[in-house]
C-alpha positions in Angstrom: 0.0 0.0 0.0 1.4 3.4 -1.0 0.8 6.4 1.3 0.9 9.9 0.0 0.0 11.7 3.3 1.2 11.1 6.9 0.5 13.2 10.0 1.7 12.8 13.5 -0.5 13.2 16.5 -0.4 12.5 20.3 -3.0 10.3 21.8 -5.0 11.0 24.9 -2.1 9.6 27.0 0.5 11.7 25.1 1.9 8.8 23.1 2.8 9.1 19.4 0.2 8.1 16.8 0.8 8.3 13.0 -2.0 8.4 10.5 -1.1 7.5 6.9 -3.3 7.6 3.8 -3.2 7.0 0.1 -5.6 6.3 -2.7 -5.8 2.6 -1.9 -6.3 2.8 1.9 -5.2 4.1 5.3 -3.2 3.1 8.3 -2.9 4.1 11.9 0.4 3.3 13.7 0.1 3.3 17.5 2.9 4.0 20.0 2.7 0.5 21.5 3.6 -1.1 18.2 0.2 -2.2 16.8 -1.4 -0.8 13.7 -4.8 -0.7 12.0 -4.7 -0.9 8.2 -7.8 -0.6 5.9 -7.9 -1.1 2.2 -10.2 1.4 0.6 -10.1 3.0 -2.9 -10.8 6.7 -2.4 -8.9 10.0 -2.6 -5.9 10.4 -0.3 -7.8 13.2 1.6 -11.0 11.1 1.9 -9.0 8.1 3.3 -7.1 10.4 5.7 -10.4 11.9 7.0 -11.8 8.4 7.4 -8.7 7.3 9.4 -8.8 10.5 11.5 -12.5 10.0 12.3 -11.8 6.4 13.2 -9.1 7.4 15.6 -11.4 9.9 17.3 -14.3 7.5 17.5 -12.1 4.7 19.1 -10.8 7.3 21.6 -7.2 7.2 20.4 -7.0 10.9 19.7 -9.2 13.7 20.9 -11.1 15.9 18.4 -10.1 19.0 20.4 -6.3 18.4 20.4 -4.4 21.7 20.1 -2.7 22.4 16.8 0.7 22.0 18.5 -0.1 18.3 19.1 -0.5 17.7 15.4 2.5 17.7 13.2 3.2 16.7 9.6 5.6 13.8 9.2 8.2 14.2 6.5 
């Protein structure tokens, strides 16, 4: 799976979380070594938003995190 977008967040316990997305799916990498990968054909932005919403719904990241807790990964 190829990812065109990656963004770094801190979870509710201040651990690192990385969300990746591309046109063929998305992935969430958790600080404790696990990951969630979903194949889905959509735009990179749509897949990123889906992964971001999933992370919020499962309680991994908070929807009201300050901007300083969100960083682009290069």
